[in-house]
C-alpha positions as CSV (number, residue, x, y, z in Angstrom):
1,M,-4.5,36.0,61.5
2,W,-3.6,35.3,57.8
3,P,-6.3,35.7,55.3
4,S,-7.9,32.6,54.1
5,K,-7.1,31.2,50.6
6,D,-10.7,31.7,49.7
7,H,-10.7,35.3,50.9
8,T,-7.5,36.1,49.0
9,H,-8.9,34.5,45.8
10,S,-12.2,36.4,46.3
11,H,-10.2,39.7,46.5
12,A,-8.1,38.9,43.4
13,V,-11.4,38.2,41.4
14,I,-12.6,41.7,42.5
15,Y,-9.3,43.4,41.5
16,V,-9.4,41.7,38.1
17,K,-13.0,42.9,37.6
18,L,-12.1,46.4,38.5
19,V,-9.2,46.5,36.1
20,L,-11.5,45.2,33.4
21,T,-14.1,47.8,34.3
22,A,-11.5,50.5,33.9
23,I,-10.7,49.0,30.4
24,F,-14.4,48.8,29.6
25,W,-14.9,52.4,30.5
26,G,-11.8,53.5,28.5
27,G,-13.3,51.6,25.6
28,T,-16.5,53.6,25.7
29,F,-14.6,56.6,24.4
30,I,-13.4,54.6,21.4
31,A,-16.8,53.0,20.6
32,G,-18.5,56.4,21.2
33,R,-16.0,58.1,18.9
34,H,-16.7,55.6,16.1
35,V,-20.5,55.5,16.3
36,S,-20.9,59.3,16.8
37,K,-19.5,59.9,13.2
38,H,-22.5,57.9,11.8
39,M,-25.5,58.6,14.1
40,D,-26.8,61.6,16.1
41,P,-26.0,61.9,19.8
42,F,-29.5,61.4,21.3
43,T,-30.2,58.4,19.1
44,I,-26.9,56.6,20.2
45,A,-27.6,57.4,23.9
46,F,-31.2,56.2,23.6
47,L,-30.2,52.9,22.1
48,R,-27.4,52.4,24.6
49,F,-29.6,53.0,27.6
50,A,-32.7,51.1,26.2
51,M,-30.5,48.0,25.8
52,A,-28.8,48.5,29.2
53,S,-32.1,49.3,31.0
54,A,-33.6,46.0,29.8
55,I,-30.7,44.0,31.1
56,L,-30.3,45.9,34.4
57,L,-34.1,45.6,35.2
58,A,-33.9,41.9,34.4
59,L,-30.9,41.5,36.8
60,L,-32.8,43.5,39.5
61,W,-35.8,41.4,39.1
62,S,-33.7,38.1,39.3
63,Q,-32.0,39.3,42.5
64,E,-34.9,40.8,44.3
65,G,-37.8,38.6,42.8
66,R,-39.6,41.8,42.0
67,L,-39.0,45.5,41.0
68,P,-38.7,47.4,44.3
69,R,-41.3,50.1,44.9
70,L,-40.0,53.7,45.5
71,T,-41.2,56.4,47.9
72,R,-42.0,59.8,46.5
73,G,-38.7,61.2,47.6
74,Q,-36.7,58.2,46.1
75,F,-38.6,58.7,42.8
76,V,-37.6,62.3,42.7
77,L,-33.9,61.3,43.3
78,I,-34.1,58.7,40.5
79,I,-35.5,61.4,38.1
80,L,-32.7,63.6,38.9
81,L,-30.1,60.8,38.5
82,G,-31.6,59.9,35.1
83,A,-31.6,63.6,34.1
84,T,-27.9,64.2,35.0
85,G,-25.9,61.0,34.7
86,V,-28.0,59.5,31.8
87,F,-29.7,62.2,29.7
88,A,-27.4,65.2,30.1
89,Y,-24.0,63.3,30.5
90,N,-24.6,61.1,27.4
91,A,-26.0,63.9,25.2
92,L,-22.9,65.8,25.9
93,F,-20.5,62.8,25.8
94,F,-21.5,61.8,22.2
95,R,-21.5,65.5,21.0
96,S,-18.0,66.0,22.3
97,L,-16.7,62.7,20.7
98,R,-18.2,63.9,17.3
99,L,-15.9,66.9,17.5
100,I,-12.6,65.9,19.4
101,E,-10.4,62.9,19.7
102,A,-11.4,60.1,22.1
103,S,-8.1,60.5,24.0
104,R,-8.6,64.2,24.6
105,A,-12.2,63.7,25.8
106,S,-11.2,60.9,28.2
107,L,-8.5,63.0,29.8
108,I,-10.9,66.0,30.3
109,V,-13.6,63.7,31.8
110,S,-11.0,62.0,34.0
111,M,-10.8,65.1,36.3
112,S,-14.3,64.1,37.6
113,P,-13.0,62.0,40.7
114,A,-11.2,65.1,42.0
115,L,-14.2,67.3,41.6
116,I,-16.5,64.7,43.1
117,A,-14.3,64.6,46.2
118,V,-14.7,68.4,46.5
119,A,-18.4,68.4,45.8
120,S,-18.8,65.6,48.4
121,A,-17.0,67.5,51.0
122,L,-18.8,70.7,50.3
123,F,-22.4,69.5,50.0
124,L,-22.4,66.2,51.9
125,R,-19.7,66.9,54.4
126,E,-18.3,63.7,53.4
127,G,-14.6,63.2,54.0
128,S,-14.0,67.0,54.4
129,G,-11.8,66.5,57.4
130,R,-9.7,63.9,55.6
131,L,-9.5,66.0,52.5
132,L,-8.1,69.0,54.5
133,A,-5.9,66.9,56.8
134,H,-3.7,65.8,53.9
135,P,-1.7,68.7,52.0
136,L,-1.0,66.3,49.1
137,R,-4.8,65.7,48.6
138,V,-5.3,69.6,48.6
139,V,-2.6,69.9,46.0
140,G,-4.2,67.1,43.9
141,I,-7.3,69.0,43.1
142,P,-5.7,72.0,41.2
143,L,-3.2,69.7,39.8
144,S,-5.9,67.5,38.2
145,V,-7.6,70.7,36.8
146,L,-4.3,72.0,35.5
147,G,-3.8,68.7,33.6
148,A,-7.3,69.0,32.1
149,V,-6.6,72.7,31.1
150,V,-3.4,71.6,29.3
151,V,-5.4,68.9,27.4
152,I,-8.3,71.3,26.6
153,S,-5.9,74.1,25.3
154,Q,-3.5,71.7,23.5
155,G,-0.6,73.1,25.5
156,D,-1.3,76.7,24.7
157,L,-2.9,78.1,27.9
158,R,-3.7,81.5,26.3
159,Q,-6.5,79.7,24.3
160,I,-8.4,79.6,27.6
161,F,-8.5,83.3,27.8
162,T,-8.8,84.2,24.1
163,G,-11.8,81.9,23.3
164,G,-9.8,79.3,21.5
165,V,-11.5,76.4,23.1
166,G,-13.8,74.6,20.8
167,L,-17.3,73.2,21.5
168,G,-15.9,69.6,21.8
169,E,-13.9,70.6,24.8
170,L,-16.8,72.6,26.3
171,F,-19.2,69.5,25.7
172,S,-16.6,67.4,27.7
173,I,-16.5,69.9,30.5
174,G,-20.3,69.7,30.6
175,C,-19.8,65.9,30.9
176,V,-17.6,66.4,34.0
177,L,-20.2,68.7,35.6
178,S,-23.2,66.5,35.0
179,W,-21.2,63.5,36.3
180,V,-20.2,65.3,39.5
181,I,-23.9,66.1,40.2
182,Y,-25.0,62.5,39.4
183,S,-22.3,61.1,41.7
184,V,-23.2,63.4,44.7
185,L,-26.9,62.7,44.1
186,G,-26.1,59.0,43.7
187,K,-24.4,58.9,47.2
188,V,-27.6,60.3,48.7
189,A,-29.8,57.8,46.7
190,M,-27.7,54.9,47.8
191,R,-28.3,55.7,51.5
192,Q,-31.8,54.3,50.8
193,L,-31.5,52.1,47.7
194,S,-29.2,49.4,46.5
195,P,-26.7,50.5,43.8
196,L,-28.4,48.1,41.3
197,T,-31.8,49.6,42.1
198,A,-30.5,53.1,41.7
199,V,-28.5,52.4,38.3
200,A,-31.4,50.4,36.8
201,Y,-34.2,52.8,37.6
202,S,-32.1,55.9,36.6
203,S,-31.0,54.2,33.3
204,A,-34.7,53.4,32.6
205,I,-35.9,56.9,33.4
206,G,-32.9,58.4,31.3
207,A,-33.7,56.1,28.4
208,L,-37.4,57.3,28.4
209,A,-36.3,60.9,28.5
210,L,-33.8,60.3,25.6
211,A,-36.5,58.8,23.4
212,V,-38.1,62.2,22.7
213,P,-35.0,64.0,21.3
214,A,-33.9,60.8,19.6
215,G,-37.3,60.6,17.7
216,M,-36.8,64.2,16.7
217,E,-33.4,63.4,15.2
218,G,-35.1,61.2,12.6
219,P,-35.0,57.4,13.3
220,A,-35.3,56.6,9.7
221,R,-32.2,58.6,8.7
222,N,-30.2,57.5,11.7
223,L,-31.0,53.8,11.4
224,G,-31.3,53.5,7.6
225,S,-27.5,53.0,6.9
226,V,-26.2,51.7,10.3
227,S,-23.4,49.1,9.8
228,W,-22.8,46.1,12.0
229,I,-19.8,47.8,13.5
230,D,-22.2,50.7,14.6
231,W,-24.5,48.2,16.2
232,A,-21.5,46.4,17.8
233,S,-20.3,49.7,19.2
234,I,-23.8,50.4,20.7
235,A,-24.0,47.0,22.1
236,Y,-20.6,47.5,23.7
237,L,-21.6,50.7,25.3
238,A,-24.6,49.2,26.7
239,V,-23.3,45.7,28.0
240,F,-19.7,46.5,28.8
241,G,-19.6,50.3,29.4
242,T,-22.9,50.3,31.4
243,V,-24.1,46.9,32.7
244,L,-20.9,45.1,33.5
245,G,-19.0,48.3,34.2
246,F,-21.4,49.5,36.8
247,V,-22.3,46.2,38.4
248,W,-18.6,45.2,38.7
249,F,-17.5,48.6,40.1
250,Y,-20.3,48.7,42.7
251,E,-19.4,45.0,43.6
252,G,-15.9,46.3,44.2
253,V,-17.1,49.3,46.3
254,Q,-19.2,46.7,48.4
255,R,-16.2,44.3,48.9
256,I,-13.1,46.5,49.2
257,G,-14.6,49.9,49.9
258,A,-15.1,53.0,47.9
259,P,-11.8,54.7,48.2
260,R,-9.7,51.6,47.0
261,A,-12.2,50.7,44.2
262,G,-12.3,54.3,43.2
263,L,-8.5,54.4,42.6
264,F,-9.1,52.0,39.7
265,I,-10.9,54.9,37.9
266,N,-7.5,56.2,37.4
267,F,-6.8,53.6,34.7
268,V,-9.7,54.8,32.5
269,P,-8.0,57.5,30.7
270,V,-4.8,55.5,30.4
271,S,-6.7,52.6,28.6
272,A,-8.7,55.2,26.6
273,V,-5.5,56.8,25.3
274,I,-3.9,53.5,24.5
275,L,-6.9,52.1,22.9
276,A,-7.5,55.3,20.9
277,A,-3.8,55.2,19.7
278,V,-4.0,51.4,18.7
279,I,-7.6,51.3,17.2
280,L,-8.3,54.8,16.0
281,H,-4.6,55.8,15.4
282,E,-4.9,59.0,17.3
283,P,-1.5,60.7,17.9
284,I,-0.2,61.0,21.4
285,T,1.0,64.7,21.5
286,W,3.2,66.3,24.0
287,S,0.2,68.2,25.5
288,L,-1.8,64.9,25.8
289,A,1.2,63.3,27.6
290,V,1.8,66.1,29.9
291,G,-1.9,66.7,30.6
292,A,-2.4,62.8,31.4
293,A,0.5,62.9,33.8
294,L,-0.9,65.8,35.6
295,V,-4.5,64.6,35.6
296,L,-3.6,61.1,36.8
297,S,-1.3,62.5,39.6
298,G,-4.0,64.9,40.8
299,V,-6.7,62.2,40.8
300,F,-4.4,59.8,42.7
301,L,-3.4,62.4,45.3
302,T,-7.0,63.6,45.9
303,N,-8.1,59.9,46.3
304,R,-5.0,58.8,48.3
305,S,-5.8,57.1,51.6
306,S,-3.4,56.1,54.3
307,K,-3.3,52.7,55.8
308,T,-4.7,54.1,59.0
309,E,-8.0,55.3,57.5
C-alpha cells in the first residue's frame, strides 16, 4: 500500500525539523564562541539553562496538565543527567570555546555518536549484535576517533604524544565523555520517563547546580557590560539550541526511529564549520577538512542501518 499524502507530508515536516535541529546545534558553537569571549563559562551555562528550563517546564505542564512526580530512583537518574549533560558538559563546552575555534570544537565533539554506540553496546547491551555484525560499523569507530585526533593535533599526530595538545582540545574531549555518559543514562531514564520530562527536569537540576559557581564568578562583573549580541547569543542557546533542538530531535526519534533521526546529527559539525567560516571568519585548514571527512565517515558507518533492520 502506498503511503497516504498526509503521512508523507508528516514525514517531510519531521525531516525539515531534523535538518533545522542540526543547523541549530551547529549554531550553538558559534553563539557559544562569541559569548564566551565576554562572560565566564558557568554564568553563560546558568543563564542558558535557567531560560531553557523555564520554557521546558512550561511545555511539560501544558502537555501533562501538571509536573510529573518522580520516584526516588528516577530522581537519582535526573540528578545524574543534570550533572553530566548540563553541568559538566556546558562548563567544559564554554571553556573550550574560549580557547579554540568553534569549527575545531564542533568536530571534536562530533565523534560522540560513535562512542555512544560503543558505550550503549558495552553497558546496555543495546545493538551490540548489530554493531559487530557489520564490519563497516566496526571500522567506523576508530575512523571517527582518528578524525578527531587529526583535528585535535592540527594534522601533526606527534603532538598527541609530546604534550602539544592544548586545554581547549582537552575540554572538548571532556565534553565528549560527559555527553556519552549523559546519553547512556538518558536511555535508561527514558525507559520510565518521557523525553520531555527527562530533559526538562535534568535542565532544571543542572541550572540549580550551575547557579552556585556562576555566583562565585561575580554576577556584577559578568553582567555589567553585556551587549545585546551577548544576550541574543544566550537566548539562541536556550531557545534554539536547547528547547527547539531537543523537542524536535526527540519528536523525530518518536516518529521515524532513533537510528534514522540520529543520522541527522552528522550535519551538526558540517553546519558548525560553514557557519564559523561565514560568521566568525574562521579558516578551513587542511587538517580541519581531512578531520571532518574522517569524523563524518566514521559516524555514518557506525550508525549505518540496513533496510532489513
